[in-house]
C-alpha positions as CSV (number, residue, x, y, z in Angstrom):
1,M,14.8,-8.2,-10.6
2,T,15.7,-7.6,-7.3
3,D,12.7,-7.2,-4.6
4,T,13.7,-3.3,-4.3
5,A,13.6,-3.0,-8.3
6,R,10.1,-5.2,-8.3
7,F,8.6,-2.6,-5.4
8,E,9.3,0.5,-7.4
9,Q,8.5,-0.9,-10.7
10,A,5.1,-2.0,-9.0
11,Q,4.8,1.9,-7.7
12,K,5.0,3.2,-11.4
13,D,2.7,0.0,-12.7
14,V,-0.2,1.2,-10.1
15,K,-0.4,4.7,-11.7
16,T,-1.3,3.2,-15.2
17,L,-4.6,1.4,-14.0
18,D,-7.3,2.3,-16.3
19,S,-10.1,2.5,-13.3
20,K,-9.5,3.4,-9.7
21,P,-9.3,0.5,-7.2
22,S,-11.6,0.3,-4.5
23,N,-11.2,2.1,-1.2
24,N,-10.3,-1.3,0.6
25,D,-7.8,-2.0,-2.3
26,L,-6.4,2.0,-1.8
27,L,-5.9,1.3,1.7
28,F,-4.0,-2.1,1.3
29,L,-1.7,-0.5,-1.0
30,Y,-0.7,2.7,0.8
31,A,-0.3,0.6,4.4
32,H,2.0,-2.0,2.6
33,F,3.5,0.7,1.1
34,K,4.6,2.6,4.1
35,Q,5.1,-0.3,6.0
36,G,7.8,-1.3,3.3
37,S,9.5,1.7,2.9
38,T,9.0,3.4,6.2
39,G,8.4,0.8,9.0
40,D,6.0,0.4,11.6
41,V,3.4,3.7,12.0
42,S,4.6,6.4,14.0
43,G,3.1,9.7,14.9
44,K,-0.3,10.5,16.5
45,R,-3.5,9.2,15.1
46,P,-5.5,11.7,12.9
47,G,-8.3,13.1,14.8
48,M,-12.2,12.4,14.3
49,M,-12.5,14.9,11.5
50,D,-9.7,13.8,9.0
51,M,-11.5,10.5,8.1
52,V,-9.2,9.9,5.6
53,G,-6.1,10.0,7.5
54,R,-7.5,8.0,10.1
55,A,-8.2,5.3,7.7
56,K,-4.7,5.3,6.2
57,Y,-3.2,5.6,9.9
58,D,-5.5,2.4,11.2
59,A,-4.4,0.3,8.0
60,W,-0.8,1.1,8.2
61,A,-0.9,0.6,12.3
62,K,-2.7,-2.7,11.6
63,L,0.9,-4.3,10.3
64,K,3.1,-3.1,12.9
65,G,5.5,-5.8,13.3
66,L,5.3,-7.1,9.4
67,S,8.7,-6.7,7.7
68,A,9.6,-4.6,5.1
69,D,10.7,-7.2,2.8
70,E,6.8,-9.0,3.4
71,A,5.6,-5.9,3.1
72,K,6.7,-4.8,0.0
73,G,5.9,-8.8,-1.5
74,K,2.4,-8.4,-0.4
75,Y,2.1,-4.5,-2.1
76,I,3.8,-6.3,-5.4
77,D,1.2,-9.2,-5.3
78,K,-1.7,-6.8,-4.6
79,V,-0.6,-4.3,-7.8
80,D,-0.2,-7.4,-10.3
81,A,-3.7,-8.5,-9.4
82,L,-5.0,-5.0,-9.8
83,L,-3.2,-4.8,-13.4
84,K,-5.1,-7.8,-14.3
85,S,-8.4,-6.7,-13.3
86,H,-8.3,-2.9,-13.8
87,K,-6.4,-3.0,-17.2
88,S,-8.0,-2.9,-20.4
C-alpha cells in the first residue's frame, strides 16, 4: 500500500476508535494531518477567546518545516498506536 493510501486509510481507521483519545493525542493527529495534507501553517493565529482554535494552530505551527511524507508517517504511526489502545 502506498503512503498516500495508508494515510487515507488511517483517516478512516481513526474514526472507528471505541473511546476518544486524549486532547494531546487529538492535537497531535490534527497537526500532523494538516502538515501532511496542507503543508506549513498559514493564516493568522486565532484570538485569545478561541482557545481550541489557538491550540490547534499552535500544534500545527510547531511542525513548520516538517515534510509532508514525514508528517503522514507520524500520523499513521499514531493512529496505529491508538487503534491498539482504544479498541476493544
